[in-house]
C-alpha positions, -999 to +999 in steps of 0.1 A: +319+512-356+348+487-352+384+483-362+404+457-382+439+451-368+469+444-390+491+416-377+525+427-390+544+406-365+527+415-332+546+401-302+534+397-266+546+432-256+527+449-284+497+427-278+496+438-242+498+474-253+469+469-277+448+454-250+456+483-226+447+508-253+414+490-261+403+492-225+402+530-228+377+530-257+343+517-266+354+507-301+362+470-305+385+451-328+363+426-347+388+413-373+426+408-376+444+406-409+472+381-414+492+409-431+525+392-435+509+369-461+518+397-485+553+383-484+549+348-469+540+320-493+519+292-479+519+274-512+557+276-518+577+245-527+601+254-499+593+239-465+607+269-446+584+293-466+554+272-459+562+268-422+566+306-418+533+313-435+514+287-415+529+299-382+518+335-391+482+324-396+482+304-364+496+334-346+469+356-361+441+333-349+455+334-314+459+372-314+423+375-326+411+353-298+431+372-272+415+406-282+380+392-286+379+395-324+356+371-342+374+370-375+407+369-392+414+378-429+436+353-447+446+348-484+456+317-503+486+332-520+499+362-538+515+354-572+517+318-584+519+286-562+551+266-566+540+235-546+526+205-564+488+200-561+482+234-546+444+231-543+447+198-524+473+214-501+450+244-496+421+222-484+444+204-459+458+237-446+425+254-441+410+223-425+438+227-400+431+264-395+394+256-392+401+232-363+423+259-346+396+285-353+370+262-335+394+258-306+398+296-302+363+306-314+376+326-344+365+324-381+391+323-408+378+343-438+396+337-472+400+368-494+400+363-532+427+386-544+417+391-581+436+382-612+459+411-610+474+398-577+473+360-581+470+334-607+454+309-583+419+309-569+415+346-578+377+349-579+349+348-554+334+317-570+367+298-569+373+306-532+337+297-524+342+263-539+374+259-518+355+268-487+328+243-495+355+216-499+371+225-466+338+220-449+344+239-417+320+263-400+351+283-390+364+288-426+343+313-445+344+335-476+355+371-476+351+398-503+367+430-514+349+453-538+381+464-555+392+429-563+357+419-576+358+449-599+394+441-610+381+407-622+356+426-644+327+412-624+295+430-615+303+440-579+267+443-566+255+411-582+285+391-570+279+403-534+242+396-538+249+360-550+273+352-521+259+375-494+249+346-471+284+331-474+306+362-468+319+367-433+335+401-440+331+426-468+357+453-474+345+484-492+373+498-514+373+517-546+396+512-576+433+518-570+427+514-532+409+547-530+381+555-505+346+545-517+333+572-540+367+583-553+373+557-580+354+539-608+331+516-587+294+526-585+287+521-548+250+529-551+239+493-562+266+478-539+253+495-508+217+487-517+227+450-517+246+454-484+215+471-469+191+444-481+211+411-481+243+413-462+246+406-424+283+400-420+311+424-410+314+455-432+345+477-432+363+504-451+397+495-465+416+520-485+449+539-489+445+574-473+456+604-493+473+636-480+442+646-460+432+614-443+405+630-422+388+644-453+391+610-470+375+593-440+347+619-439+339+614-476+340+576-472+315+578-443+293+601-464+292+576-493+286+546-470+264+563-444+234+543-457+249+512-440+247+527-405+212+540-412+202+505-420+216+489-389 
């Protein structure tokens, strides 16, 4: 079992505290999410917005390296890009992040957000094509079962198709519920994960009033993963 850390603006003092806490446990942090991208816009027409977003991703890469994480989770943009030629700009930006990832030995995984959260590169296939055009071993594809389902795609078959390209897979049911509490059939999904997927697999969901019960049920639904490893 491992953890994904949220970078919501971690400074040196908090990073030191995280490292001190980690030393007391056997559980590692394998991935760091560039969480402020929920609000920062890397494809904004405003220079200041773009700079803030780029600085946040660069900071997240360095934090991941400092704690020994192999991966960061990034997105292209929420909403609609306002910059001209957004795809060309994306390629340039992620080539830059790829070079930084190579320097710090961290992979930058791009998460497709689905059509309900962005109008730009919302699907696995579109982000895969972007990753191919970036052409860096340190820029990879990421997948979230909820977003795939929201795009009205077959979740299991989509993961099967891109299994070798996905660095991290987040298991999440509809409406950000724990696996098994929404509309996604996780049986076929977990079968594909067991047979085809060798990347990082994690749970990502919004806990309810009884977070321990939610976690226990999510582990029960996905226990086949641990049995297979």
